[in-house]
N, CA, C and O atoms as a GROMACS GRO file, in nm:
protein
  440
    1UNK      N    1   0.988   0.047   0.053
    1UNK     CA    2   0.990   0.164   0.073
    1UNK      C    3   0.910   0.227   0.177
    1UNK      O    4   0.794   0.185   0.183
    2UNK      N    5   0.940   0.313   0.256
    2UNK     CA    6   0.853   0.364   0.366
    2UNK      C    7   0.825   0.501   0.336
    2UNK      O    8   0.898   0.570   0.266
    3UNK      N    9   0.705   0.546   0.396
    3UNK     CA   10   0.639   0.677   0.362
    3UNK      C   11   0.752   0.808   0.365
    3UNK      O   12   0.749   0.903   0.287
    4UNK      N   13   0.846   0.788   0.469
    4UNK     CA   14   0.946   0.874   0.514
    4UNK      C   15   1.077   0.900   0.341
    4UNK      O   16   1.120   1.002   0.288
    5UNK      N   17   1.093   0.779   0.314
    5UNK     CA   18   1.166   0.734   0.216
    5UNK      C   19   1.086   0.790   0.075
    5UNK      O   20   1.153   0.830  -0.020
    6UNK      N   21   0.964   0.789   0.073
    6UNK     CA   22   0.902   0.828  -0.061
    6UNK      C   23   0.904   0.987  -0.054
    6UNK      O   24   0.922   1.060  -0.152
    7UNK      N   25   0.887   1.022   0.049
    7UNK     CA   26   0.865   1.171   0.082
    7UNK      C   27   1.027   1.241   0.028
    7UNK      O   28   1.029   1.333  -0.053
    8UNK      N   29   1.146   1.185   0.082
    8UNK     CA   30   1.272   1.209   0.030
    8UNK      C   31   1.307   1.222  -0.092
    8UNK      O   32   1.375   1.312  -0.142
    9UNK      N   33   1.243   1.098  -0.160
    9UNK     CA   34   1.264   1.082  -0.306
    9UNK      C   35   1.210   1.187  -0.392
    9UNK      O   36   1.267   1.241  -0.486
   10UNK      N   37   1.075   1.213  -0.341
   10UNK     CA   38   1.000   1.312  -0.414
   10UNK      C   39   1.058   1.443  -0.406
   10UNK      O   40   1.052   1.509  -0.510
   11UNK      N   41   1.117   1.497  -0.300
   11UNK     CA   42   1.182   1.601  -0.271
   11UNK      C   43   1.290   1.635  -0.356
   11UNK      O   44   1.322   1.742  -0.407
   12UNK      N   45   1.354   1.483  -0.364
   12UNK     CA   46   1.470   1.536  -0.453
   12UNK      C   47   1.475   1.534  -0.592
   12UNK      O   48   1.550   1.594  -0.669
   13UNK      N   49   1.381   1.453  -0.614
   13UNK     CA   50   1.352   1.444  -0.770
   13UNK      C   51   1.269   1.582  -0.822
   13UNK      O   52   1.302   1.657  -0.914
   14UNK      N   53   1.179   1.588  -0.755
   14UNK     CA   54   1.119   1.704  -0.800
   14UNK      C   55   1.184   1.853  -0.758
   14UNK      O   56   1.138   1.961  -0.797
   15UNK      N   57   1.276   1.839  -0.687
   15UNK     CA   58   1.336   1.966  -0.617
   15UNK      C   59   1.258   2.077  -0.549
   15UNK      O   60   1.258   2.197  -0.577
   16UNK      N   61   1.190   2.010  -0.451
   16UNK     CA   62   1.106   2.071  -0.373
   16UNK      C   63   1.130   2.036  -0.244
   16UNK      O   64   1.200   1.936  -0.226
   17UNK      N   65   1.076   2.115  -0.120
   17UNK     CA   66   1.101   2.103   0.018
   17UNK      C   67   1.060   1.956   0.053
   17UNK      O   68   1.012   1.879  -0.031
   18UNK      N   69   1.085   1.923   0.189
   18UNK     CA   70   1.054   1.780   0.238
   18UNK      C   71   0.881   1.802   0.268
   18UNK      O   72   0.794   1.718   0.249
   19UNK      N   73   0.864   1.939   0.318
   19UNK     CA   74   0.732   1.965   0.356
   19UNK      C   75   0.648   1.982   0.256
   19UNK      O   76   0.529   1.980   0.288
   20UNK      N   77   0.682   2.005   0.107
   20UNK     CA   78   0.600   1.988   0.009
   20UNK      C   79   0.565   1.883  -0.023
   20UNK      O   80   0.452   1.837  -0.039
   21UNK      N   81   0.705   1.822  -0.037
   21UNK     CA   82   0.667   1.669  -0.087
   21UNK      C   83   0.584   1.581  -0.002
   21UNK      O   84   0.516   1.493  -0.055
   22UNK      N   85   0.583   1.597   0.124
   22UNK     CA   86   0.508   1.508   0.230
   22UNK      C   87   0.344   1.575   0.202
   22UNK      O   88   0.253   1.493   0.190
   23UNK      N   89   0.313   1.714   0.192
   23UNK     CA   90   0.161   1.771   0.147
   23UNK      C   91   0.116   1.665   0.032
   23UNK      O   92   0.012   1.598   0.032
   24UNK      N   93   0.250   1.667  -0.090
   24UNK     CA   94   0.174   1.611  -0.197
   24UNK      C   95   0.133   1.466  -0.215
   24UNK      O   96   0.052   1.420  -0.295
   25UNK      N   97   0.218   1.392  -0.107
   25UNK     CA   98   0.209   1.259  -0.081
   25UNK      C   99   0.085   1.238  -0.011
   25UNK      O  100   0.002   1.164  -0.062
   26UNK      N  101   0.064   1.291   0.093
   26UNK     CA  102  -0.057   1.291   0.171
   26UNK      C  103  -0.180   1.367   0.072
   26UNK      O  104  -0.291   1.326   0.109
   27UNK      N  105  -0.186   1.424   0.008
   27UNK     CA  106  -0.288   1.474  -0.103
   27UNK      C  107  -0.329   1.336  -0.177
   27UNK      O  108  -0.442   1.289  -0.195
   28UNK      N  109  -0.196   1.283  -0.216
   28UNK     CA  110  -0.248   1.162  -0.292
   28UNK      C  111  -0.323   1.067  -0.238
   28UNK      O  112  -0.429   1.030  -0.288
   29UNK      N  113  -0.254   1.004  -0.097
   29UNK     CA  114  -0.337   0.925  -0.032
   29UNK      C  115  -0.454   0.967  -0.013
   29UNK      O  116  -0.543   0.885  -0.039
   30UNK      N  117  -0.490   1.081   0.029
   30UNK     CA  118  -0.609   1.098   0.054
   30UNK      C  119  -0.722   1.111  -0.068
   30UNK      O  120  -0.844   1.100  -0.052
   31UNK      N  121  -0.665   1.134  -0.175
   31UNK     CA  122  -0.742   1.115  -0.309
   31UNK      C  123  -0.770   0.990  -0.350
   31UNK      O  124  -0.870   0.971  -0.420
   32UNK      N  125  -0.676   0.874  -0.310
   32UNK     CA  126  -0.727   0.767  -0.332
   32UNK      C  127  -0.806   0.693  -0.242
   32UNK      O  128  -0.866   0.591  -0.274
   33UNK      N  129  -0.808   0.752  -0.110
   33UNK     CA  130  -0.894   0.713  -0.008
   33UNK      C  131  -1.033   0.745  -0.037
   33UNK      O  132  -1.125   0.665  -0.025
   34UNK      N  133  -1.045   0.872  -0.078
   34UNK     CA  134  -1.192   0.931  -0.102
   34UNK      C  135  -1.245   0.866  -0.218
   34UNK      O  136  -1.368   0.852  -0.222
   35UNK      N  137  -1.171   0.822  -0.320
   35UNK     CA  138  -1.229   0.771  -0.456
   35UNK      C  139  -1.257   0.640  -0.394
   35UNK      O  140  -1.375   0.617  -0.419
   36UNK      N  141  -1.210   0.545  -0.327
   36UNK     CA  142  -1.230   0.434  -0.275
   36UNK      C  143  -1.362   0.454  -0.202
   36UNK      O  144  -1.463   0.391  -0.234
   37UNK      N  145  -1.360   0.544  -0.102
   37UNK     CA  146  -1.473   0.543  -0.012
   37UNK      C  147  -1.613   0.562  -0.106
   37UNK      O  148  -1.713   0.496  -0.079
   38UNK      N  149  -1.611   0.651  -0.212
   38UNK     CA  150  -1.739   0.673  -0.306
   38UNK      C  151  -1.736   0.545  -0.383
   38UNK      O  152  -1.809   0.542  -0.481
   39UNK      N  153  -1.658   0.429  -0.353
   39UNK     CA  154  -1.708   0.314  -0.448
   39UNK      C  155  -1.606   0.338  -0.623
   39UNK      O  156  -1.621   0.274  -0.727
   40UNK      N  157  -1.544   0.412  -0.603
   40UNK     CA  158  -1.449   0.433  -0.748
   40UNK      C  159  -1.321   0.366  -0.745
   40UNK      O  160  -1.271   0.327  -0.640
   41UNK      N  161  -1.267   0.352  -0.862
   41UNK     CA  162  -1.136   0.294  -0.857
   41UNK      C  163  -1.046   0.400  -0.853
   41UNK      O  164  -1.079   0.506  -0.906
   42UNK      N  165  -0.925   0.386  -0.791
   42UNK     CA  166  -0.798   0.479  -0.811
   42UNK      C  167  -0.731   0.425  -0.922
   42UNK      O  168  -0.688   0.314  -0.893
   43UNK      N  169  -0.705   0.457  -1.035
   43UNK     CA  170  -0.642   0.426  -1.177
   43UNK      C  171  -0.509   0.502  -1.201
   43UNK      O  172  -0.520   0.624  -1.213
   44UNK      N  173  -0.377   0.442  -1.209
   44UNK     CA  174  -0.261   0.496  -1.228
   44UNK      C  175  -0.182   0.433  -1.366
   44UNK      O  176  -0.089   0.354  -1.352
   45UNK      N  177  -0.224   0.471  -1.489
   45UNK     CA  178  -0.182   0.396  -1.600
   45UNK      C  179  -0.008   0.373  -1.579
   45UNK      O  180   0.058   0.467  -1.534
   46UNK      N  181   0.049   0.258  -1.611
   46UNK     CA  182   0.151   0.223  -1.591
   46UNK      C  183   0.192   0.196  -1.469
   46UNK      O  184   0.311   0.168  -1.450
   47UNK      N  185   0.103   0.199  -1.366
   47UNK     CA  186   0.152   0.164  -1.220
   47UNK      C  187   0.041   0.046  -1.181
   47UNK      O  188   0.068  -0.073  -1.170
   48UNK      N  189  -0.088   0.105  -1.163
   48UNK     CA  190  -0.190  -0.007  -1.131
   48UNK      C  191  -0.309   0.064  -1.094
   48UNK      O  192  -0.335   0.182  -1.119
   49UNK      N  193  -0.398  -0.044  -1.014
   49UNK     CA  194  -0.545   0.011  -0.985
   49UNK      C  195  -0.582  -0.038  -0.810
   49UNK      O  196  -0.586  -0.150  -0.758
   50UNK      N  197  -0.598   0.053  -0.772
   50UNK     CA  198  -0.668   0.033  -0.645
   50UNK      C  199  -0.826   0.009  -0.644
   50UNK      O  200  -0.903   0.091  -0.694
   51UNK      N  201  -0.863  -0.099  -0.590
   51UNK     CA  202  -1.010  -0.117  -0.605
   51UNK      C  203  -1.058  -0.155  -0.493
   51UNK      O  204  -0.982  -0.169  -0.397
   52UNK      N  205  -1.196  -0.180  -0.483
   52UNK     CA  206  -1.280  -0.215  -0.377
   52UNK      C  207  -1.336  -0.374  -0.398
   52UNK      O  208  -1.400  -0.396  -0.501
   53UNK      N  209  -1.318  -0.465  -0.319
   53UNK     CA  210  -1.395  -0.569  -0.325
   53UNK      C  211  -1.497  -0.615  -0.217
   53UNK      O  212  -1.462  -0.603  -0.099
   54UNK      N  213  -1.586  -0.653  -0.238
   54UNK     CA  214  -1.681  -0.705  -0.136
   54UNK      C  215  -1.677  -0.831  -0.065
   54UNK      O  216  -1.657  -0.920  -0.148
   55UNK      N  217  -1.685  -0.869   0.031
   55UNK     CA  218  -1.710  -1.019   0.070
   55UNK      C  219  -1.832  -0.996   0.167
   55UNK      O  220  -1.867  -0.900   0.236
   56UNK      N  221  -1.885  -1.123   0.147
   56UNK     CA  222  -2.015  -1.142   0.214
   56UNK      C  223  -2.001  -1.168   0.373
   56UNK      O  224  -1.897  -1.206   0.428
   57UNK      N  225  -2.126  -1.141   0.438
   57UNK     CA  226  -2.122  -1.204   0.582
   57UNK      C  227  -2.091  -1.349   0.582
   57UNK      O  228  -2.122  -1.424   0.489
   58UNK      N  229  -2.032  -1.382   0.683
   58UNK     CA  230  -2.029  -1.505   0.703
   58UNK      C  231  -1.997  -1.585   0.844
   58UNK      O  232  -1.940  -1.515   0.927
   59UNK      N  233  -2.018  -1.684   0.872
   59UNK     CA  234  -2.018  -1.754   1.019
   59UNK      C  235  -1.851  -1.790   1.015
   59UNK      O  236  -1.788  -1.823   0.914
   60UNK      N  237  -1.802  -1.776   1.135
   60UNK     CA  238  -1.660  -1.802   1.173
   60UNK      C  239  -1.657  -1.860   1.309
   60UNK      O  240  -1.751  -1.820   1.377
   61UNK      N  241  -1.566  -1.953   1.377
   61UNK     CA  242  -1.532  -1.998   1.465
   61UNK      C  243  -1.453  -1.946   1.555
   61UNK      O  244  -1.343  -1.933   1.502
   62UNK      N  245  -1.450  -1.900   1.690
   62UNK     CA  246  -1.343  -1.866   1.800
   62UNK      C  247  -1.280  -2.015   1.791
   62UNK      O  248  -1.332  -2.125   1.806
   63UNK      N  249  -1.157  -1.977   1.764
   63UNK     CA  250  -1.056  -2.118   1.786
   63UNK      C  251  -1.031  -2.147   1.918
   63UNK      O  252  -1.003  -2.261   1.956
   64UNK      N  253  -1.040  -2.041   1.997
   64UNK     CA  254  -1.014  -2.072   2.160
   64UNK      C  255  -1.123  -2.142   2.223
   64UNK      O  256  -1.113  -2.243   2.292
   65UNK      N  257  -1.242  -2.072   2.188
   65UNK     CA  258  -1.392  -2.124   2.250
   65UNK      C  259  -1.462  -2.191   2.180
   65UNK      O  260  -1.550  -2.252   2.240
   66UNK      N  261  -1.457  -2.204   2.072
   66UNK     CA  262  -1.540  -2.286   1.960
   66UNK      C  263  -1.658  -2.213   1.945
   66UNK      O  264  -1.748  -2.272   1.886
   67UNK      N  265  -1.685  -2.076   1.993
   67UNK     CA  266  -1.839  -2.012   1.982
   67UNK      C  267  -1.823  -1.950   1.846
   67UNK      O  268  -1.725  -1.888   1.802
   68UNK      N  269  -1.958  -1.982   1.775
   68UNK     CA  270  -1.966  -1.911   1.667
   68UNK      C  271  -1.994  -1.806   1.651
   68UNK      O  272  -2.077  -1.755   1.726
   69UNK      N  273  -1.938  -1.734   1.550
   69UNK     CA  274  -1.927  -1.546   1.561
   69UNK      C  275  -2.007  -1.533   1.407
   69UNK      O  276  -2.003  -1.611   1.312
   70UNK      N  277  -2.075  -1.415   1.421
   70UNK     CA  278  -2.143  -1.398   1.251
   70UNK      C  279  -2.032  -1.252   1.233
   70UNK      O  280  -2.027  -1.152   1.304
   71UNK      N  281  -1.954  -1.286   1.113
   71UNK     CA  282  -1.891  -1.165   1.052
   71UNK      C  283  -1.971  -1.077   0.989
   71UNK      O  284  -2.049  -1.145   0.923
   72UNK      N  285  -1.995  -0.959   0.973
   72UNK     CA  286  -2.058  -0.895   0.864
   72UNK      C  287  -2.006  -0.871   0.751
   72UNK      O  288  -1.885  -0.873   0.730
   73UNK      N  289  -2.091  -0.847   0.672
   73UNK     CA  290  -2.028  -0.801   0.520
   73UNK      C  291  -1.939  -0.676   0.518
   73UNK      O  292  -1.969  -0.582   0.591
   74UNK      N  293  -1.832  -0.670   0.440
   74UNK     CA  294  -1.725  -0.589   0.475
   74UNK      C  295  -1.653  -0.553   0.308
   74UNK      O  296  -1.642  -0.638   0.220
   75UNK      N  297  -1.616  -0.427   0.298
   75UNK     CA  298  -1.519  -0.397   0.179
   75UNK      C  299  -1.371  -0.405   0.229
   75UNK      O  300  -1.314  -0.381   0.335
   76UNK      N  301  -1.332  -0.449   0.101
   76UNK     CA  302  -1.160  -0.463   0.120
   76UNK      C  303  -1.065  -0.416  -0.003
   76UNK      O  304  -1.072  -0.469  -0.114
   77UNK      N  305  -0.984  -0.322   0.024
   77UNK     CA  306  -0.889  -0.287  -0.086
   77UNK      C  307  -0.811  -0.386  -0.139
   77UNK      O  308  -0.757  -0.471  -0.068
   78UNK      N  309  -0.800  -0.382  -0.255
   78UNK     CA  310  -0.713  -0.456  -0.343
   78UNK      C  311  -0.660  -0.363  -0.453
   78UNK      O  312  -0.718  -0.271  -0.511
   79UNK      N  313  -0.517  -0.417  -0.470
   79UNK     CA  314  -0.420  -0.371  -0.569
   79UNK      C  315  -0.404  -0.440  -0.654
   79UNK      O  316  -0.370  -0.556  -0.628
   80UNK      N  317  -0.419  -0.401  -0.780
   80UNK     CA  318  -0.393  -0.491  -0.906
   80UNK      C  319  -0.281  -0.411  -1.000
   80UNK      O  320  -0.309  -0.310  -1.065
   81UNK      N  321  -0.166  -0.466  -0.994
   81UNK     CA  322  -0.034  -0.399  -1.079
   81UNK      C  323  -0.058  -0.407  -1.214
   81UNK      O  324  -0.084  -0.516  -1.266
   82UNK      N  325  -0.052  -0.287  -1.290
   82UNK     CA  326  -0.058  -0.276  -1.416
   82UNK      C  327   0.054  -0.376  -1.498
   82UNK      O  328   0.146  -0.428  -1.436
   83UNK      N  329   0.036  -0.396  -1.639
   83UNK     CA  330   0.158  -0.522  -1.696
   83UNK      C  331   0.287  -0.444  -1.698
   83UNK      O  332   0.392  -0.508  -1.690
   84UNK      N  333   0.290  -0.299  -1.710
   84UNK     CA  334   0.398  -0.256  -1.693
   84UNK      C  335   0.483  -0.275  -1.585
   84UNK      O  336   0.598  -0.317  -1.588
   85UNK      N  337   0.410  -0.237  -1.481
   85UNK     CA  338   0.474  -0.253  -1.353
   85UNK      C  339   0.503  -0.394  -1.324
   85UNK      O  340   0.601  -0.416  -1.253
   86UNK      N  341   0.410  -0.525  -1.382
   86UNK     CA  342   0.475  -0.647  -1.376
   86UNK      C  343   0.563  -0.680  -1.420
   86UNK      O  344   0.638  -0.757  -1.360
   87UNK      N  345   0.588  -0.632  -1.546
   87UNK     CA  346   0.691  -0.668  -1.636
   87UNK      C  347   0.827  -0.581  -1.575
   87UNK      O  348   0.941  -0.619  -1.600
   88UNK      N  349   0.805  -0.482  -1.508
   88UNK     CA  350   0.924  -0.439  -1.472
   88UNK      C  351   0.992  -0.508  -1.356
   88UNK      O  352   1.115  -0.506  -1.358
   89UNK      N  353   0.918  -0.584  -1.230
   89UNK     CA  354   0.956  -0.630  -1.137
   89UNK      C  355   0.956  -0.784  -1.170
   89UNK      O  356   0.982  -0.854  -1.072
   90UNK      N  357   0.934  -0.846  -1.280
   90UNK     CA  358   0.908  -0.969  -1.293
   90UNK      C  359   1.043  -1.054  -1.268
   90UNK      O  360   1.036  -1.166  -1.217
   91UNK      N  361   1.157  -0.999  -1.303
   91UNK     CA  362   1.290  -1.043  -1.288
   91UNK      C  363   1.390  -0.993  -1.175
   91UNK      O  364   1.506  -1.028  -1.153
   92UNK      N  365   1.305  -0.896  -1.108
   92UNK     CA  366   1.358  -0.857  -0.968
   92UNK      C  367   1.371  -0.957  -0.871
   92UNK      O  368   1.286  -1.038  -0.834
   93UNK      N  369   1.522  -0.938  -0.823
   93UNK     CA  370   1.569  -1.034  -0.709
   93UNK      C  371   1.514  -0.964  -0.589
   93UNK      O  372   1.537  -0.846  -0.562
   94UNK      N  373   1.439  -1.046  -0.518
   94UNK     CA  374   1.391  -0.991  -0.389
   94UNK      C  375   1.505  -1.009  -0.271
   94UNK      O  376   1.574  -1.111  -0.260
   95UNK      N  377   1.514  -0.894  -0.183
   95UNK     CA  378   1.591  -0.900  -0.075
   95UNK      C  379   1.553  -0.987   0.014
   95UNK      O  380   1.437  -1.014   0.044
   96UNK      N  381   1.677  -1.044   0.070
   96UNK     CA  382   1.665  -1.148   0.192
   96UNK      C  383   1.615  -1.055   0.324
   96UNK      O  384   1.609  -0.932   0.323
   97UNK      N  385   1.582  -1.136   0.431
   97UNK     CA  386   1.540  -1.088   0.554
   97UNK      C  387   1.637  -1.022   0.609
   97UNK      O  388   1.618  -0.914   0.663
   98UNK      N  389   1.770  -1.088   0.601
   98UNK     CA  390   1.900  -1.025   0.661
   98UNK      C  391   1.907  -0.885   0.608
   98UNK      O  392   1.906  -0.792   0.688
   99UNK      N  393   1.912  -0.868   0.498
   99UNK     CA  394   1.944  -0.744   0.393
   99UNK      C  395   1.832  -0.663   0.429
   99UNK      O  396   1.872  -0.547   0.436
  100UNK      N  397   1.714  -0.670   0.455
  100UNK     CA  398   1.603  -0.565   0.454
  100UNK      C  399   1.644  -0.521   0.632
  100UNK      O  400   1.667  -0.405   0.666
  101UNK      N  401   1.646  -0.624   0.714
  101UNK     CA  402   1.652  -0.592   0.844
  101UNK      C  403   1.786  -0.521   0.893
  101UNK      O  404   1.786  -0.435   0.980
  102UNK      N  405   1.913  -0.571   0.821
  102UNK     CA  406   2.032  -0.529   0.829
  102UNK      C  407   2.027  -0.378   0.772
  102UNK      O  408   2.088  -0.288   0.830
  103UNK      N  409   1.975  -0.362   0.692
  103UNK     CA  410   1.975  -0.230   0.630
  103UNK      C  411   1.912  -0.104   0.724
  103UNK      O  412   1.961   0.007   0.742
  104UNK      N  413   1.797  -0.153   0.771
  104UNK     CA  414   1.713  -0.092   0.857
  104UNK      C  415   1.778  -0.074   0.997
  104UNK      O  416   1.746   0.017   1.074
  105UNK      N  417   1.871  -0.167   1.024
  105UNK     CA  418   1.927  -0.162   1.169
  105UNK      C  419   2.055  -0.056   1.146
  105UNK      O  420   2.083   0.018   1.240
  106UNK      N  421   2.130  -0.048   1.023
  106UNK     CA  422   2.260   0.047   0.981
  106UNK      C  423   2.197   0.167   0.993
  106UNK      O  424   2.246   0.245   1.074
  107UNK      N  425   2.085   0.205   0.922
  107UNK     CA  426   2.010   0.356   0.908
  107UNK      C  427   1.981   0.355   1.045
  107UNK      O  428   2.034   0.459   1.084
  108UNK      N  429   1.933   0.304   1.134
  108UNK     CA  430   1.894   0.368   1.272
  108UNK      C  431   2.056   0.383   1.357
  108UNK      O  432   2.073   0.466   1.446
  109UNK      N  433   2.137   0.314   1.322
  109UNK     CA  434   2.253   0.368   1.394
  109UNK      C  435   2.327   0.451   1.344
  109UNK      O  436   2.433   0.460   1.406
  110UNK      N  437   2.318   0.520   1.252
  110UNK     CA  438   2.382   0.644   1.170
  110UNK      C  439   2.378   0.739   1.301
  110UNK      O  440   2.420   0.855   1.295
   0.00000   0.00000   0.00000
């Protein structure tokens, strides 16, 4: 699902304008980002949890030159699905590459 598809779904299900749905979705994304920036989790019961993990500083090699690089510590965002979401998608059949890209191509050609 793309952001635009989510906006259209929210507008249709909520019987609101596309602009209102976009503002609501952007507000949700902003809220999640702000919570993570503060070091707090963003939890959605029945859906999942966005949280930060901290990776330590490490040494890496540039594969082309072999030069050593020092990579600084950083935070990464992780999503952990709830048990309910996991159960919902456990037996879902994933789409093939052709189905995904064929649908996208057909949508563009409309």
